[in-house]
N, C-alpha and C positions, 0 to 999 in steps of 0.2 A: 504494500500499500503505499503510495507516494504522498508527500505533503503539498499542500496548496498554499501559494503566497501570491498575493497581487504584484503587479509591477512596481508599484511604487514601494512597497515592503521590500521586494527583491532589490531594487537599487539601493535603498537604505542599509541593508545588509551587506551588499556587495561594496558600497562605499567604506563601510566601517572595517571590513575585512581586508580588502584589497585597496583602498584609497583611489578608487576609480573616480574620474572627473563626474560632474553632476549631470552631464550633458552628453548625447551621442551624436548631436547635430551642431554643426557651427554655423551661424548665422553672420554673412559679412555685413557687420554694421558696427560702428564705433559708438562711444559713449555720448556723443551727439547726435546720434541718429542718421549720421551719413553712411552711405556705402550702397552696394548693389541689392542688399537684403536676399541675396541668394543663400539657400541652404546647401551644406556640404556634409556628408557623412564623415565622421571622425573615425579614427582607426579601430575604436571599440564598438563600432555600431553593429557589425555582424556578430561579434561575440555576444553582445547583449541580446541582440535578436534571437541568437540560438538559445540563449538562457531562458528566454520568455517561451520560445516554441517548445523546449523540452521541460517546462514547469519547473526548471531549476535543478533538473537531475544531472545536467552537464554544466558545471561551474567551471 
């Protein structure tokens, strides 16, 4: 029997255990709101996507 955890809870646990960044998407925008506003996948995007898809069984 596997355990169930919501994506926010999983992110919190992973951040605490592994010190992962808080976002998997980078938005091209500076603190003044200037930029292209394009979104780019960060390097941890596919890892986090896989963790969610496997319900945390593959960390």
